[in-house]
Structure formats: C-alpha cells, structure tokens
C-alpha positions in Angstrom: 0.2 7.5 10.0 3.6 6.6 11.0 5.5 8.4 14.0 8.0 9.5 11.2 6.9 12.4 9.0 7.2 11.0 5.4 6.6 12.2 2.1 7.9 10.4 -1.1 10.0 13.1 -2.9 11.5 12.5 -6.6 14.3 14.6 -7.5 14.6 14.7 -11.3 18.2 15.0 -11.5 20.3 15.4 -14.6 21.4 11.8 -14.5 17.9 10.7 -14.5 17.0 12.5 -17.4 18.9 10.7 -20.1 19.0 12.3 -23.4 18.9 10.9 -26.9 17.2 7.7 -28.4 19.2 5.6 -26.1 21.3 2.5 -26.7 20.7 -1.2 -27.9 20.5 -3.8 -25.5 19.6 -7.6 -25.7 16.4 -8.4 -23.7 17.5 -11.3 -21.3 14.1 -12.9 -21.7 13.4 -12.7 -25.5 17.0 -12.5 -26.8 16.0 -9.6 -29.1 17.8 -6.3 -29.5 15.7 -3.2 -28.2 16.5 0.4 -28.0 16.4 1.8 -24.3 17.2 4.7 -22.2 18.1 2.6 -19.2 21.1 0.4 -19.3 21.3 -2.5 -16.8 23.5 -0.3 -14.6 21.0 2.4 -14.8 18.3 0.1 -13.8 20.2 -1.1 -10.8 21.3 2.5 -9.8 17.6 3.9 -10.1 16.2 1.0 -8.3 18.5 1.4 -5.5 17.6 5.2 -5.1 14.0 4.5 -5.5 14.2 1.6 -2.9 15.3 4.0 -0.2 12.3 6.2 -0.9 10.0 3.2 -0.9 11.3 2.1 2.6 10.9 5.5 3.8 7.3 6.0 2.6 5.8 2.8 3.7 8.3 1.3 6.2 9.5 -2.3 6.5 8.1 -5.2 8.9 10.5 -5.1 11.8 10.5 -8.9 11.8 14.0 -10.4 10.6 12.5 -14.0 10.7 9.7 -13.1 8.3 12.0 -10.9 6.1 14.5 -13.6 5.9 11.8 -16.1 4.9 10.4 -13.7 2.0 13.9 -13.1 1.0 14.8 -17.0 0.7 11.7 -17.7 -1.3 12.4 -14.8 -3.7 16.1 -15.5 -4.0 15.4 -19.1 -5.0 13.0 -18.0 -7.6 15.6 -15.4 -8.9 18.4 -17.8 -9.2 16.3 -19.9 -11.7 15.2 -16.5 -13.6 16.8 -15.0 -16.6 18.6 -12.4 -14.7 20.2 -14.5 -11.8 23.2 -12.1 -12.1 21.4 -9.3 -10.4 21.6 -8.6 -6.8 18.0 -9.2 -5.9 16.4 -7.5 -2.9 13.0 -8.8 -1.6 11.4 -6.7 1.2 8.0 -7.0 3.2 6.5 -3.6 3.4 4.7 -2.6 6.7 1.4 -1.7 5.2 -2.1 -3.5 5.4 -2.6 -2.8 1.6 -3.0 -5.9 -0.2 -0.2 -5.4 -2.9 3.1 -6.4 -4.5 5.2 -4.6 -7.0 8.8 -4.4 -8.4 11.2 -1.8 -9.4 13.9 -2.0 -12.2 17.3 -3.6 -11.0 16.0 -6.3 -8.8 13.8 -4.9 -6.1 10.6 -6.7 -5.4 8.2 -5.9 -2.7 5.3 -7.7 -1.0 3.1 -6.3 1.7 2.2 -7.9 4.8 -1.4 -7.1 3.8 -1.4 -9.4 0.8 0.6 -12.1 2.8 -2.3 -12.3 5.4 -4.7 -13.5 2.6 -2.1 -16.1 1.0 -2.4 -19.6 2.3 0.9 -21.2 1.4 4.6 -20.7 0.4 3.7 -21.7 -3.2 1.0 -18.7 -3.5 3.7 -16.4 -2.4 5.9 -17.7 -4.8 3.2 -17.2 -7.4 3.1 -13.4 -6.6 6.9 -12.9 -6.3 7.5 -14.8 -9.3 5.1 -12.7 -11.4 6.9 -9.6 -10.2 10.4 -11.0 -10.8 9.1 -11.6 -14.6 8.3 -7.9 -14.8 12.0 -7.3 -13.9 13.8 -9.9 -16.0 11.9 -8.9 -19.1 12.9 -5.3 -18.4 9.2 -4.0 -18.3 10.3 -0.9 -16.2 13.0 0.0 -18.5 10.6 -0.3 -21.5 8.1 2.0 -19.7 10.7 4.5 -19.1 11.7 4.3 -22.7 8.3 5.1 -23.7 8.0 8.1 -21.1 11.1 9.4 -22.2 10.0 9.6 -25.8 6.9 11.5 -24.3 9.0 13.9 -22.5 8.8 12.5 -19.1 12.0 11.9 -17.0 13.0 8.2 -16.8 13.0 8.1 -12.9 9.8 9.8 -12.6 8.2 7.5 -15.1 9.6 4.4 -13.4 9.2 5.1 -9.8 5.8 6.8 -10.2 4.6 3.7 -12.2 5.8 1.4 -9.5 4.3 3.4 -6.7 1.0 3.7 -8.5 0.9 0.0 -8.7 1.7 -0.4 -5.1 -1.3 1.8 -4.3 -3.8 0.7 -7.0 -5.9 3.0 -8.9 -7.4 4.7 -5.6 -3.9 6.4 -4.8 -2.8 7.0 -8.3 -4.4 10.4 -8.5 -3.0 11.6 -5.2 0.7 10.5 -6.0 0.7 11.7 -9.5 -0.5 15.0 -8.2 2.4 15.1 -5.8 4.9 14.8 -8.4 3.0 16.8 -11.0 2.5 14.0 -13.5 -1.2 13.6 -13.1 -1.6 13.7 -16.9 0.6 10.7 -17.3 -0.7 8.9 -14.4 -3.3 6.6 -16.2 -0.7 5.7 -18.9 1.9 4.9 -16.3 -0.2 3.2 -13.8 -0.5 -0.2 -15.4 1.7 -2.6 -17.6 0.5 -3.3 -20.9 -1.5 -6.4 -21.5 1.3 -8.0 -23.4 3.6 -7.3 -20.3 1.4 -8.8 -18.0 0.8 -11.8 -19.9 4.6 -12.2 -20.3 5.2 -11.8 -16.7 2.5 -14.4 -15.9 4.3 -16.9 -18.3 7.7 -16.1 -16.7 6.3 -16.5 -13.2 4.8 -19.8 -14.1 8.2 -21.0 -15.6 10.1 -19.8 -12.4 7.6 -21.5 -10.1 7.9 -25.0 -12.1 11.7 -24.7 -12.1 11.6 -24.6 -8.4 9.0 -27.3 -8.0 5.9 -25.1 -7.2 2.8 -25.8 -8.9 2.3 -22.9 -11.3 -1.4 -23.4 -10.7 -0.7 -21.3 -7.5 -0.8 -18.1 -9.6 -4.5 -19.0 -10.4 -5.1 -19.8 -6.7 -3.5 -16.4 -5.8 -6.1 -14.5 -8.0 -9.0 -16.4 -6.6 -8.0 -15.6 -3.1 -7.7 -11.9 -3.9 -10.9 -11.9 -5.8 -12.5 -13.5 -2.6 -11.0 -10.6 -0.7 -12.7 -8.1 -3.0 -15.9 -10.0 -2.9 -15.8 -10.0 0.9 -15.3 -6.3 0.9 -18.3 -5.7 -1.4 -20.4 -8.1 0.9 -19.4 -6.1 4.2 -20.2 -2.8 2.5 -23.7 -4.1 1.4 -24.4 -5.2 4.9 -23.7 -1.6 6.2 -25.6 -0.1 3.5 -22.6 1.2 1.6 -21.2 1.0 -1.9 -18.6 -1.5 -2.6 -15.1 0.1 -2.0 -12.7 0.5 -4.9 -9.5 0.2 -2.7 -6.0 -0.6 -3.9 -4.9 -4.1 -4.1 -2.8 -6.3 -6.4 -5.7 -6.9 -8.7 -6.4 -3.4 -9.4 -2.8 -2.8 -10.3 -2.4 -6.0 -12.3 -5.9 -6.1 -13.9 -7.2 -9.8 -14.0 -10.1 -10.0 -16.2 -11.8 -13.3 -17.3 -9.8 -13.7 -20.5 -6.5 -13.1 -18.7 -7.5 -15.6 -16.0 -8.2 -18.2 -18.7 -4.9 -17.4 -20.3 -3.0 -18.0 -16.7 -5.0 -21.4 -16.6 -3.7 -22.4 -19.9 -0.2 -21.4 -19.0 -0.2 -23.3 -15.7 -1.7 -26.4 -17.6 1.3 -26.9 -19.6 3.5 -27.7 -16.7 3.4 -31.4 -15.3 5.5 -32.5 -12.5 5.3 -33.5 -8.7 3.9 -30.5 -6.9 2.5 -32.2 -3.8 4.6 -30.0 -1.4 3.1 -26.3 -1.3 5.1 -25.3 1.7 1.7 -24.4 3.7 3.4 -25.4 7.2 6.5 -23.3 6.4 4.3 -20.4 5.5 1.9 -20.6 8.5 5.2 -20.7 10.7 6.7 -17.6 9.0 3.6 -15.3 9.4 2.6 -16.4 13.0 2.6 -13.3 15.0 2.5 -11.1 12.0 0.6 -7.6 12.4 -2.8 -7.8 10.8 -4.4 -4.6 9.7 -2.8 -1.5 10.8 0.3 -1.7 13.0 1.2 0.2 16.3 3.8 2.1 14.3 1.3 3.5 11.9 -1.6 4.0 14.3 -4.7 1.9 14.8 -8.4 2.5 13.6 -11.0 1.0 16.1 -14.4 1.9 14.8 -14.7 5.5 14.4 -11.7 6.1 16.8 -8.1 6.5 15.7 -5.4 5.8 18.3 -1.5 6.4 17.9 0.3 5.1 21.0 3.8 6.4 19.9 2.4 9.9 19.2 0.3 9.9 22.1 -2.8 11.2 20.1 -6.5 10.2 19.4 -9.2 11.3 17.0 -13.0 10.1 16.5 -14.6 10.5 13.3 -18.3 11.8 13.1 -21.1 9.4 12.9 -21.2 8.1 9.2 -17.7 9.1 8.3 -14.5 6.9 8.1 -11.0 7.1 8.9 -8.3 6.7 6.2 -4.9 6.2 7.7 -2.3 6.6 5.1 1.6 6.7 5.6 1.7 10.5 5.4 -1.6 11.6 6.8 -4.8 10.6 8.9 -8.0 11.5 6.9 -11.3 11.7 8.4 -13.8 11.6 5.4 -17.5 11.9 5.1 -19.8 9.3 3.7 -19.8 10.8 0.4 -16.1 11.0 0.1 -16.0 14.6 -1.0 -15.1 16.3 2.3 -13.1 15.8 5.4 -10.3 16.6 7.7 -6.6 15.9 6.8 -4.3 15.6 9.7 -0.4 15.7 9.2 2.5 15.5 11.6 4.8 18.5 10.7 8.6 18.3 10.4 10.2 20.2 13.1 11.7 22.3 10.1 8.4 23.8 9.6 9.0 26.0 12.7 8.8 25.9 16.5 5.9 28.1 17.0 2.5 28.2 15.3 3.5 31.8 14.1 6.6 30.5 12.5 4.8 27.5 10.9 2.2 29.9 9.3 4.9 32.0 7.9 7.2 29.4 6.8 5.0 26.6 5.7 1.4 28.0 5.0 2.8 31.2 3.4 -0.4 33.1 3.5 -0.9 36.2 1.2 -3.7 37.2 3.6 -6.1 36.1 6.4 -6.6 35.9 10.1 -5.6 33.8 12.9 -7.5 32.8 16.2 -6.0 31.0 19.2 -8.0 28.0 20.3 -7.6 25.3 22.7 -8.3 21.7 21.6 -8.9 19.5 24.7 -6.2 21.2 26.7 -3.7 21.5 23.7 -2.6 24.9 22.4 -4.2 25.5 18.8 -4.1 28.2 16.1 -6.9 28.4 13.6 -6.1 30.1 10.2 -8.5 31.4 7.7 -7.2 33.0 4.5 -5.6 32.9 1.1 -2.3 30.9 0.4 0.1 30.5 -2.5 1.3 27.2 -3.5 4.8 26.3 -4.9 3.5 27.0 -8.4 2.4 30.6 -7.3 -1.3 29.7 -7.4 -3.6 31.3 -4.8 -6.3 29.4 -3.1 -8.5 29.8 0.0 -7.5 27.6 3.1 -8.8 26.9 6.5 -6.6 24.9 8.9 -5.7 24.5 12.4 -2.3 24.2 14.0 -2.0 22.2 17.3 0.8 21.3 19.5 0.4 17.7 20.8 2.2 15.5 23.2 5.9 15.7 23.1 5.6 19.2 21.6 5.1 17.8 18.1 3.0 20.2 15.8 0.1 19.1 13.5 -1.8 20.7 10.8 -5.6 20.0 10.5 -6.5 20.9 7.0 -10.2 21.4 6.1 -10.6 19.7 2.7 -13.6 19.6 0.2 -14.3 19.3 -3.3 -15.5 22.8 -3.6 -16.7 25.9 -1.4 -20.3 24.6 -1.3 -19.3 21.1 -0.3 -17.2 22.5 2.4 -20.0 24.7 3.9 -22.4 21.8 3.9 -19.8 19.6 5.8 -18.3 22.4 8.0 -20.2 21.1 11.2 -18.6 17.6 10.7 -15.2 19.0 10.0 -15.3 21.0 13.2 -16.5 18.0 15.2 -13.7 15.9 13.7 -11.2 18.7 14.6 -12.5 19.1 18.1 -11.7 15.4 18.7 -8.1 15.7 18.4 -6.9 14.8 21.8 -3.9 13.3 24.0 -4.1 9.6 24.3 -5.9 8.7 27.6 -4.9 5.7 29.8 -8.0 3.7 28.9 -7.5 4.3 25.3 -3.8 2.9 25.4 -5.4 -0.3 26.2 -7.5 -0.2 23.2 -4.5 0.9 21.0 -3.1 -2.7 20.8 -2.4 -4.1 17.4 -4.0 -7.2 15.9 -1.8 -10.1 15.1 -2.0 -13.3 12.9 -1.9 -16.4 15.1 -1.9 -20.1 14.0 -4.2 -22.4 16.0 -5.8 -25.7 15.7 -9.5 -25.5 14.3 -11.8 -26.3 17.2 -15.0 -28.5 16.9 -16.9 -25.5 16.6 -15.2 -24.3 13.4 -14.8 -20.7 12.4 -18.0 -19.8 14.2 -16.4 -20.8 17.5 -13.1 -18.7 16.5 -15.1 -15.9 15.7 -16.5 -15.6 19.5 -12.9 -15.2 20.7 -11.7 -12.7 17.8 -11.3 -8.9 18.1 -12.8 -8.4 14.8 -16.1 -6.7 14.9 -17.3 -6.8 11.4 -18.4 -10.1 9.9 -15.8 -12.0 12.1 -16.6 -15.4 11.1 -16.7 -14.5 7.3 -13.1 -12.5 7.8 -11.6 -15.8 9.4 -12.8 -17.8 6.6 -11.5 -15.2 4.1 -8.0 -15.3 5.4 -8.1 -19.1 5.3 -9.2 -19.5 1.8 -12.6 -20.7 2.5 -15.0 -17.6 1.9 -17.8 -18.6 -0.3 -16.2 -21.7 -1.2 -12.9 -24.0 -0.8 -12.1 -26.9 0.9 -13.1 -26.8 4.5 -10.4 -27.5 7.0 -10.7 -30.4 9.3 -10.9 -30.1 13.2 -7.5 -29.9 14.6 -5.9 -28.6 11.3 -3.8 -25.3 11.8 -5.7 -22.3 10.7 -5.0 -18.4 10.7 -6.9 -16.2 13.3 -6.5 -12.8 14.4 -5.9 -12.0 18.0 
C-alpha cells in the first residue's frame, strides 16, 4: 500500500461520450479506411488524461537513469513505427506485477516486475515493440468504437481495458466493479486474437528495423512461462494450488498456436542480430527494487511492514498478505474471507465519529471503543448504504495510527456463514495492527537487483547469501533465464542476484 491514498477514478465526461457513428480515418498500419469514434487527437487527449490516473494509481519508479533507459529503447522503436509522428511516452511503473500495457495516443508502460525477469535490451524491446504495435494499429480506438456501439463510454472502455490488462484476470473483476462495468469486463479485458497477432507482427517488424532479433519476442514468452512454472512449483512445495496471478501472459494470451505463429513471424527476418544489449540492460536494472518497494510497504513472511506509514500487521497462520496499490488484504487460505486495510483520506473526517457519519454512512448499528496495541480504535457493526442506495451489513474498525493517520479495517467474506467461520482469524489479523517497532524497521528494508560475477559455487552459492527464503536458488535461476533449462552462465559472467 502506497503512502498516498489512491483510487483510480474515471470521470465519464460529456467529451468522452462521443455520439453518432464516428468518423472515417485511415489506419496507419493497413492503409484502410475504418469508422471510429476516436480521432487521433481524441486518442492523444484521452491517453494523456488516463496517463495521469495510471501514474497516480501505480506510481513510477523514482530512478531517472532507469526511466531514461527504457524511454530511449521505446523512442528508438517508435521512430521506426507506423506512427512516428506521435509524442510517445514510456514509463516504468513501480509495481512488482509482471506486466506491460499501452494506452491510445502513444502511452506505453512496463513494470519493474516484468523487467526483473527479462535478460537483455532485446527482450525489453520485444515487450515494448508489441505494445507499440497495439497503438500504431489503433487497437484501443477500435475497441472503444465497439464499446461505444454497445453503449459504453469511450474513456471507460479504453482505460478500463488497459487497466484490466495491466492487472491481468485476477484484478479484472475488482476494477470493473469499481467503475460499474463488470458486465463488460470480460469482453474488454483482452484484445482479439487478430489484434494480438497483428501486434506480434508489428513488434517483430519494429525490432528488425532496429537490429534487434525478432526471436526475442519468443524468448520473452519463454521467460514469463518459466515464471509461471516457478510459481506453480513453489505453490506445490507448500502444498497449495498454483496461483492464477496477473502477468503479461494472462492479459496477452499465449497459447501454443500463437507461440508457433510468433516463431514463424520471427523466422522471416534475417540479419546480423549478434548484439542483444545484455550488458546495457544489466547496467540499467542494477539497483532496481525487486518485489515490493519501501514506498508500497514490504511483505516478509506473514508480516507486513510500512516504514513510511510506521505501521505493521501480521497474517494468521495459513493466511496470506496481498499488498495492492489501494489496500492491504490479509486473506485466508481459501481466499473467501479476510481483512481489508485502507488508509483514509483526511477528507473522510478528523474523528472516528465524523468518518462513520461521512464515509461509512450507516442506516443503523452500534459502535464500541477499542484499543489496538496502544492505538485508539472504534469498532462499528451495523447496516450501511452504498452509493447506489443498496443496504448491506458491515463490520469494520477505525483506528488512528502514527502521524494521526486514520485507517479502516473492513471485515470481508463471501457470505455471512463464511464470515462467521473465519471471524476468529479476521479478529486476530485486526488485533495485529500496530505501530512499527525499532527492530521491525530493520526488517522493513527493500530488496534490490544487484549484478555480480557468478562464483565458482554457482547459484547454490549465491542462494546462501540471498534474503530470498522460498526456493532461493530456483528464484535466482529464474531471474537469470535458466530455470528448468537454458544455457548455464559461466563462472565470472555477470548475473542478477537479489540483495
């Protein structure tokens, strides 16, 4: 959870709700005329407005050198694209999610999460080139046109689709619900197969124009498939089901047929592709945060530490912590009940009574004064009314933490019976909310990528010095592209480690 309370809010202004059947434009890639509700200027304007919301929601990596490097790679590719005239913006988002996506008008995003698993500049170019292809072929505008015909606002359709792609399927339902578009979520969440294939073809073309081997698009998919395989292996080792988390593959489906098509596309290009920019890439990511950043708060085992906010929480045994940009979730093993912890805006009220009256808006219920590890708290049980006027039962606790910041600890479950079965765990999680102690501040140090020579003992030796606690050697192999295969690096060769 970021220090800044954030929520991605989409305003469907009159300007965004374009009427009529649209106008005719020439597609820059195909040269064909198509009807659209978004002119190029509309794409640019809506991309610009949405960019501000994306940055606010996810945050950007505060590393000018890394941002400049990614921008340089992107600008080089964009200049050789079908829409070199656009003012392109390339941004590294501060999230460990393994993802990349684009907005209309020339806004392309990669996460530091995906960058940790890439091995060279050419692989980065493969990801960025694919996203540039979506923009140059006007796929966002095409999708917005389809949604406009279905009665959904252009901005909602375009931005919702981009953010769903940024979060993958696991975040789709939550975000769609936030903007009351859950019915359309599945339709918007993915590009069509034809659009994906076209973006693959364009990405390969842009790579070849810049002397990058288009084969790197295949290598990227292999690296991310290895990341999924590692996640499944780690879950199996802990006796859990394989996670279905968000990454670039979940929002850009890559079945065997499509992978074969990408190989065929890449095989068409011949040239001198001996330089993949691996050294430049390693220099760029040296020192980059790995996993959660200090600004977002850090999960260490069952503990969550946020040095900036000065708070800590501990999940019950068998539960997990999900640290999202807008909330901390402590969730039970079944994933059907938990505690949602949110930082409240000062506008919600100065006192717990004001917050309950202004933000909770109860239609009935009772409050009880509590103390959570020396912090003043108020527990509320009752009925609340949402913005649509619907009533529901609610249980939550307001607590004032360090710096007089107010938090809401919301009890959540699939249904009333599930809540009752998990009540003891939820209360245990709630009772762990505390001010960060001196010893915990030492544990609240972020992990970073470091580039070091491979020692004689290989990854097994590096694992002994790593802070990684789960399958450390396998994780190090994973980020270096040799998990379950790949060419083993030689002793003395620079490799990525986590420190």
